[in-house]
C-alpha positions as CSV (number, residue, x, y, z in Angstrom):
1,M,-11.6,-16.1,-34.1
2,M,-12.1,-12.0,-33.6
3,E,-12.1,-10.8,-30.2
4,T,-14.3,-8.1,-28.6
5,S,-13.3,-5.5,-26.6
6,P,-13.9,-5.4,-23.1
7,R,-15.4,-1.9,-23.6
8,K,-18.1,-3.0,-26.4
9,E,-19.0,-5.9,-23.9
10,M,-20.4,-3.9,-21.2
11,A,-22.3,-6.4,-20.3
12,A,-22.9,-5.5,-16.6
13,D,-21.2,-2.3,-14.4
14,L,-17.6,-3.2,-13.0
15,L,-18.8,-1.1,-10.1
16,R,-22.8,-0.5,-9.1
17,I,-23.4,1.5,-5.5
18,E,-26.9,1.7,-4.6
19,Q,-28.2,3.8,-1.8
20,L,-24.9,4.3,-0.3
21,E,-24.8,5.8,3.7
22,V,-22.0,6.8,5.8
23,D,-22.7,8.1,9.3
24,F,-20.0,9.2,11.6
25,E,-22.0,9.5,14.6
26,G,-24.7,11.1,13.4
27,F,-23.2,13.2,10.8
28,K,-24.1,11.3,7.0
29,A,-20.6,11.6,5.3
30,I,-22.5,10.0,2.4
31,R,-26.4,10.1,1.7
32,G,-28.6,7.5,-0.6
33,L,-26.0,7.6,-3.2
34,D,-26.3,6.0,-6.4
35,F,-23.1,5.3,-8.6
36,S,-21.8,2.9,-11.4
37,L,-19.0,2.0,-13.0
38,Q,-18.2,0.3,-16.6
39,S,-14.8,-1.8,-17.2
40,G,-12.7,0.7,-19.0
41,E,-14.4,4.0,-17.7
42,L,-11.5,6.7,-16.8
43,R,-13.7,8.6,-14.5
44,F,-13.1,11.9,-12.1
45,L,-15.2,12.8,-8.8
46,I,-15.5,16.9,-8.2
47,G,-17.5,18.7,-5.7
48,P,-16.8,20.9,-2.6
49,N,-14.9,19.8,0.3
50,G,-17.1,17.7,2.8
51,A,-18.7,16.5,-0.8
52,G,-18.1,12.8,0.4
53,K,-15.4,12.0,-2.3
54,T,-12.5,10.6,-0.3
55,T,-15.1,8.8,1.9
56,L,-16.3,7.2,-1.2
57,L,-13.3,5.8,-1.8
58,D,-12.4,4.8,1.7
59,V,-15.7,3.0,1.2
60,L,-14.3,1.4,-1.8
61,C,-11.1,0.4,-0.2
62,G,-12.6,-1.0,2.9
63,K,-10.8,1.1,5.6
64,V,-14.8,2.9,6.1
65,K,-17.9,0.5,6.4
66,P,-20.7,2.1,4.8
67,S,-24.1,2.1,7.6
68,K,-26.4,1.3,4.3
69,G,-26.7,0.7,0.9
70,K,-24.9,-2.1,-1.6
71,V,-21.5,-2.0,-3.0
72,R,-20.6,-4.5,-5.6
73,F,-17.7,-5.0,-7.1
74,K,-17.9,-7.6,-10.3
75,D,-21.3,-8.7,-8.2
76,I,-18.8,-8.9,-5.3
77,D,-20.1,-7.2,-2.1
78,L,-17.0,-5.6,-1.2
79,S,-18.9,-4.2,2.6
80,K,-18.5,-7.7,3.4
81,H,-14.2,-7.9,3.0
82,Q,-11.5,-6.3,5.1
83,E,-8.7,-3.7,3.3
84,H,-6.3,-6.7,2.0
85,Q,-9.2,-9.2,0.8
86,I,-10.5,-6.0,-1.3
87,A,-7.0,-5.4,-2.6
88,Q,-6.6,-9.2,-3.6
89,L,-9.9,-9.4,-5.3
90,G,-8.2,-6.0,-7.5
91,V,-9.0,-2.6,-6.1
92,G,-5.8,-0.6,-5.8
93,R,-5.9,2.7,-4.1
94,K,-3.2,5.4,-3.8
95,F,-3.8,8.0,-1.4
96,Q,-3.0,12.0,-1.5
97,A,0.6,11.7,-0.3
98,P,2.9,9.0,-1.6
99,S,3.9,6.0,0.4
100,I,7.1,5.0,-1.4
101,F,10.5,3.3,0.7
102,I,12.5,6.4,0.2
103,T,15.6,4.7,0.7
104,L,15.2,1.9,-1.9
105,T,15.4,1.9,-5.7
106,V,12.9,2.9,-7.9
107,Q,13.1,-0.5,-9.3
108,E,12.9,-2.3,-6.2
109,N,9.9,-0.3,-5.5
110,L,8.3,-1.9,-7.7
111,L,9.7,-5.2,-7.2
112,L,8.7,-5.3,-3.5
113,S,5.0,-4.4,-4.8
114,M,4.8,-7.2,-7.3
115,R,6.4,-9.4,-4.7
116,Q,4.1,-8.4,-1.9
117,K,3.0,-11.6,-0.4
118,R,6.7,-12.0,0.4
119,G,8.7,-10.3,3.5
120,L,10.8,-7.0,2.6
121,L,14.4,-9.0,2.9
122,S,13.0,-12.2,0.9
123,S,11.4,-10.0,-1.9
124,L,14.6,-8.2,-2.5
125,V,16.9,-11.3,-2.6
126,A,15.0,-13.8,-4.0
127,K,16.2,-14.2,-7.9
128,T,14.0,-11.6,-10.5
129,T,12.9,-14.1,-13.4
130,P,12.8,-12.7,-17.2
131,E,8.8,-12.6,-17.2
132,Q,9.3,-10.1,-13.8
133,R,11.9,-8.2,-15.5
134,D,9.7,-7.7,-18.6
135,K,6.8,-6.6,-16.3
136,M,9.3,-3.9,-14.5
137,K,10.6,-2.8,-17.7
138,Y,7.5,-2.3,-18.9
139,Y,5.8,-0.5,-15.9
140,L,8.9,1.5,-15.9
141,H,8.6,2.7,-19.2
142,M,4.4,3.7,-18.3
143,I,5.3,5.7,-15.8
144,G,8.5,7.3,-17.3
145,L,10.9,6.4,-15.3
146,E,13.1,3.8,-16.9
147,H,16.0,6.1,-17.0
148,K,16.0,6.3,-13.0
149,A,15.2,2.7,-12.3
150,K,18.6,2.5,-10.1
151,D,18.1,6.3,-8.1
152,K,17.3,5.8,-4.8
153,A,13.5,7.0,-4.7
154,G,13.9,9.5,-2.2
155,S,16.3,11.5,-4.5
156,L,12.8,11.6,-6.9
157,S,10.7,14.9,-7.5
158,H,7.2,15.2,-5.9
159,G,6.2,14.0,-9.4
160,E,8.0,11.6,-10.1
161,K,7.1,10.2,-6.8
162,Q,3.7,10.1,-7.0
163,W,4.3,8.4,-10.5
164,L,6.4,5.7,-8.5
165,E,3.6,4.9,-6.5
166,I,1.3,4.5,-9.4
167,G,3.1,2.4,-10.6
168,M,3.4,-0.1,-7.4
169,L,-0.1,-0.1,-7.5
170,L,-0.4,-0.7,-11.3
171,I,2.3,-4.1,-11.5
172,Q,-0.3,-5.4,-9.1
173,E,-2.8,-5.6,-11.9
174,P,-5.8,-4.5,-9.8
175,E,-8.9,-3.9,-11.9
176,L,-9.9,-0.4,-10.1
177,L,-7.7,1.9,-9.6
178,L,-8.6,4.9,-7.0
179,L,-6.3,7.8,-6.9
180,D,-6.9,11.1,-4.5
181,E,-5.6,13.8,-5.8
182,P,-2.6,12.5,-8.4
183,A,-2.1,15.6,-9.8
184,A,-1.4,17.6,-5.9
185,G,1.5,19.6,-5.5
186,M,2.9,19.1,-8.8
187,T,4.5,21.3,-11.6
188,D,2.7,22.2,-14.4
189,S,4.5,20.2,-16.5
190,E,4.1,16.8,-13.9
191,T,0.5,17.7,-14.3
192,E,0.0,17.3,-18.0
193,K,2.3,14.0,-17.9
194,T,0.1,12.8,-15.3
195,G,-3.1,13.6,-17.6
196,E,-1.7,11.7,-20.2
197,L,-0.6,8.5,-17.7
198,L,-4.4,8.1,-16.6
199,H,-5.4,7.8,-20.1
200,K,-2.8,5.6,-20.7
201,I,-3.7,3.4,-17.6
202,S,-7.5,3.7,-18.7
203,D,-6.9,1.6,-22.1
204,Q,-6.7,-1.4,-19.3
205,Q,-8.0,-0.5,-16.5
206,T,-10.5,1.1,-14.9
207,I,-10.2,4.5,-12.8
208,V,-11.5,6.6,-10.5
209,V,-10.0,9.9,-9.4
210,V,-10.9,12.5,-7.3
211,E,-9.7,15.6,-8.1
212,H,-10.0,19.2,-6.9
213,D,-8.0,20.9,-9.9
214,M,-10.1,21.7,-12.1
215,E,-7.9,22.8,-15.2
216,F,-6.4,19.0,-14.9
217,V,-9.9,17.5,-14.7
218,R,-11.2,20.0,-18.2
219,Q,-8.0,18.8,-20.1
220,F,-8.0,14.9,-19.4
221,A,-12.2,14.3,-18.1
222,K,-13.4,11.7,-19.8
223,T,-17.1,11.3,-17.3
224,V,-17.3,13.5,-14.3
225,T,-19.4,13.1,-11.0
226,V,-19.9,16.0,-9.2
227,M,-20.7,15.2,-5.3
228,H,-22.3,17.4,-3.2
229,E,-23.6,17.0,0.6
230,G,-22.7,13.5,0.3
231,T,-24.6,12.2,-2.8
232,V,-24.5,12.5,-6.4
233,L,-25.3,15.9,-7.9
234,R,-24.3,15.4,-11.6
235,E,-22.8,13.7,-13.9
236,G,-22.0,13.6,-18.0
237,T,-19.2,15.0,-19.7
238,M,-17.3,18.5,-18.8
239,Q,-18.6,20.2,-21.3
240,D,-22.6,18.8,-19.7
241,I,-21.2,19.8,-15.9
242,Q,-19.9,23.0,-16.9
243,N,-23.0,24.4,-18.7
244,D,-25.6,23.0,-15.4
245,D,-26.3,25.6,-13.4
246,K,-27.2,23.9,-10.2
247,V,-23.2,22.4,-10.7
248,A,-22.4,26.5,-11.2
249,E,-24.5,27.6,-8.1
250,V,-22.9,24.8,-5.6
251,Y,-19.3,24.5,-7.1
252,L,-17.8,25.8,-10.1
253,G,-18.9,29.6,-9.6
254,R,-18.4,29.9,-6.1
255,R,-15.4,28.1,-6.3
256,G,-13.3,29.6,-8.9
257,E,-10.2,27.3,-10.7
258,R,-9.4,25.3,-7.9
259,D,-11.4,24.2,-4.8
260,A,-8.8,25.1,-1.5
């Protein structure tokens, strides 16, 4: 029997946000935002500082509760769930600074993520199954750290630490991955590898990336959403975005290559 690709079915949005508002004591960080995402998308969020990009990720992972509006992931209302419940539903969030166990090896960090419901010690001393070893090997290869599996995480370069944390999220197999400036502080070579990694991941998972490095966005973005003053200004390909006068006025033209 022929299998149908999930990308081709697209019967419903994986994520749908309607008229979202986030109010911080009178300051509307997000106002009347509509946003949707389909399975298999690699979506970049760009816009000036204060546009609401990170706040949107905070809402999606449950760190911030909306004042108004609907946030539905696979038709589940995320606003009614706590952060740990949203993670269990299949939403993984990576913040800008890497959060890894620097005294443990790369392999042990992945093992801990895979067995996150156990305690730290029991996760490390429990015997790994062949399936778990295969899974670790697969994700070590995906993030390009198979040759450093037994190295302490603290000895990794900045870029390698970021890839390890992405691997720690991937091994939990979320359906939706939220990444906040994954290429920040990387060398040119690391940035290139990060872009390639995002494309590899998007073959299996849906990704939303907040990014300020416009060269990185130009090189690797498939679809771009431009945010401004807490709402969506424009959506489309990078070419659409670059040719839009309104976007150039509020962001691209004014800011140059990198938005500080």
